[in-house]
C-alpha positions as CSV (number, residue, x, y, z in Angstrom):
1,M,23.2,11.9,5.5
2,Q,19.6,12.4,6.7
3,V,17.4,9.7,8.3
4,L,13.8,9.9,9.3
5,T,12.9,7.6,12.2
6,V,9.5,6.7,13.7
7,N,9.6,5.6,17.4
8,G,13.4,5.1,16.9
9,Q,13.2,2.9,13.8
10,S,14.4,4.2,10.4
11,L,11.8,4.1,7.6
12,G,14.5,3.7,5.0
13,G,14.3,5.5,1.7
14,S,16.0,8.8,1.1
15,V,15.3,12.2,2.6
16,H,15.3,15.3,0.5
17,Q,14.7,18.9,1.4
18,L,12.2,20.8,-0.8
19,K,13.4,23.9,-2.6
20,P,12.6,27.2,-0.8
21,G,9.0,28.3,-1.7
22,V,7.8,24.8,-2.6
23,T,4.9,23.8,-0.3
24,I,4.1,20.4,0.9
25,E,0.8,20.5,-1.0
26,Q,2.8,21.1,-4.3
27,A,5.0,18.2,-3.5
28,K,2.1,16.0,-2.7
29,A,0.4,16.9,-6.0
30,A,3.7,16.1,-7.9
31,A,4.0,12.8,-6.1
32,K,0.5,11.4,-7.1
33,K,0.7,8.2,-9.0
34,D,4.5,8.3,-9.4
35,G,4.8,4.7,-8.1
36,M,6.9,5.8,-5.1
37,D,6.1,5.8,-1.4
38,Q,6.5,9.2,0.3
39,V,6.3,10.9,3.7
40,F,5.9,14.7,3.7
41,F,7.1,16.4,6.8
42,E,8.3,19.6,8.4
43,A,11.4,19.7,10.6
44,G,13.4,22.7,11.8
45,G,11.2,25.1,9.9
46,K,12.0,23.4,6.5
47,N,9.9,21.1,4.3
48,Y,11.1,17.6,3.5
49,V,10.0,14.4,1.7
50,L,11.1,10.9,2.4
51,Q,10.7,8.7,-0.7
52,G,11.5,5.2,-1.8
53,D,10.1,1.9,-3.2
54,K,8.4,-0.5,-0.9
55,L,8.8,1.5,2.3
56,D,7.1,0.1,5.5
57,L,5.0,3.1,6.5
58,S,2.8,1.1,8.9
59,P,4.3,2.8,12.0
60,L,2.7,6.0,10.7
61,K,-0.7,4.5,10.0
62,K,-1.4,2.7,13.2
63,G,-2.9,5.7,14.9
64,N,-0.6,5.2,17.9
65,S,1.2,8.2,19.2
66,T,4.4,8.3,17.1
67,F,7.7,10.0,17.9
68,V,9.1,11.2,14.5
69,Q,12.6,12.6,14.2
70,L,14.9,13.8,11.4
71,H,18.5,12.9,12.1
72,T,21.2,14.9,10.2
73,K,24.9,15.4,10.7
74,E,24.1,18.6,12.7
75,G,21.9,16.7,15.1
76,S,18.3,15.5,15.5
77,V,15.1,17.5,15.4
78,L,11.4,16.6,15.9
79,A,9.5,16.2,12.6
80,D,5.8,16.9,12.0
81,V,4.4,14.5,9.4
82,K,2.1,16.4,7.0
83,G,1.1,13.6,4.7
84,V,1.8,10.0,3.6
85,D,1.6,8.7,0.1
86,D,1.7,4.9,0.2
87,E,1.5,3.7,-3.4
88,K,1.4,0.1,-4.7
89,T,5.0,-0.4,-5.4
90,S,5.5,-4.1,-5.0
91,F,4.1,-7.3,-6.6
92,M,2.3,-8.2,-3.4
93,E,0.7,-4.8,-2.9
94,G,-0.4,-4.8,-6.5
95,G,-1.8,-8.3,-6.4
96,W,-3.7,-7.8,-3.1
97,N,-6.4,-5.6,-4.7
98,W,-10.2,-5.4,-4.4
99,G,-10.7,-7.9,-7.2
100,T,-8.7,-10.5,-5.3
101,K,-10.4,-9.8,-2.0
102,G,-13.9,-9.9,-3.7
103,A,-13.1,-13.2,-5.4
104,L,-11.9,-14.8,-2.2
105,I,-15.1,-13.6,-0.4
106,G,-17.1,-15.1,-3.2
107,A,-15.2,-18.4,-2.9
108,G,-16.0,-18.5,0.8
109,L,-19.6,-17.8,0.2
110,A,-19.9,-20.5,-2.4
111,V,-18.3,-23.1,0.0
112,G,-20.8,-21.9,2.6
113,M,-23.6,-22.3,0.2
114,A,-22.5,-25.8,-0.6
115,V,-22.3,-26.8,3.1
116,V,-25.6,-25.2,4.1
117,G,-27.3,-26.3,0.9
118,G,-26.1,-29.9,1.4
119,G,-27.3,-29.9,5.0
120,K,-30.8,-28.5,4.1
121,A,-31.5,-30.3,0.9
122,T,-32.7,-33.9,1.0
123,G,-32.7,-36.7,-1.5
124,E,-31.2,-36.2,-4.9
125,D,-31.0,-32.4,-4.6
126,A,-28.5,-32.6,-1.8
127,M,-25.6,-33.6,-4.0
128,G,-26.5,-31.1,-6.7
129,M,-26.3,-28.2,-4.1
130,V,-22.9,-29.4,-2.9
131,M,-21.6,-29.8,-6.4
132,G,-23.0,-26.4,-7.5
133,G,-21.4,-24.6,-4.6
134,M,-18.1,-26.3,-5.0
135,A,-18.1,-25.4,-8.8
136,L,-18.7,-21.8,-7.9
137,A,-16.0,-21.9,-5.3
138,A,-13.5,-23.1,-7.9
139,M,-14.5,-20.3,-10.4
140,F,-14.2,-17.6,-7.7
141,T,-10.8,-19.0,-6.6
142,A,-9.6,-19.0,-10.2
143,G,-10.8,-15.4,-10.4
144,S,-8.8,-14.4,-7.3
145,A,-5.7,-16.0,-8.7
146,V,-6.1,-14.2,-12.0
147,T,-6.7,-10.8,-10.4
148,F,-3.8,-11.3,-7.9
149,V,-1.3,-12.2,-10.6
150,G,-2.6,-9.6,-13.1
151,G,-2.6,-6.8,-10.5
152,G,0.9,-7.7,-9.2
153,T,2.3,-8.0,-12.8
154,I,0.9,-4.6,-13.8
155,T,2.3,-3.0,-10.7
156,A,5.7,-4.6,-11.2
157,L,5.8,-3.6,-14.8
158,K,4.6,0.0,-14.1
159,G,7.6,0.7,-11.9
160,S,8.2,4.1,-10.4
161,S,8.9,7.6,-11.6
162,P,11.1,9.4,-9.0
163,E,11.9,12.1,-11.6
164,K,8.5,13.6,-11.1
165,M,9.6,15.0,-7.8
166,Q,13.1,16.0,-8.9
167,P,12.4,19.6,-9.9
168,L,11.0,20.3,-6.4
169,L,14.0,19.0,-4.4
170,Q,17.2,20.8,-3.2
171,P,20.3,19.6,-5.1
């Protein structure tokens, strides 16, 4: 059994050695849009890939100095990470997309417009500004809900295709 750890914590997933002659660049190309999370690394002079669904790859992205090791039944060796492919593989990742973020920002701006407009306007225009801003906020919030659920559903239905990498891996 092989395990990849970052700062002493296992990332999960499964580690596979690439076939002799297969470069990490070739493996990265095969992994594009396969719905799987991957970490490509070199250890002990050999090329490997760690892959799985919903892997927590944040320890590799924080920019902190990381201590990465490959643990095998023969012992542990330092690993040199050559690439990370963090794909949207869960409902939450799929739902939290740019459409959702943009709609939530729009809702915040609409509420701000209602508050500022209501404070600046006088007389009968004040209530119109507040109501207009709140109506826009409701529309933007509904838009964020639709994009969140839609993006998450598409991601969940799409699933993953681990077989794309299969021809490149050692048996």
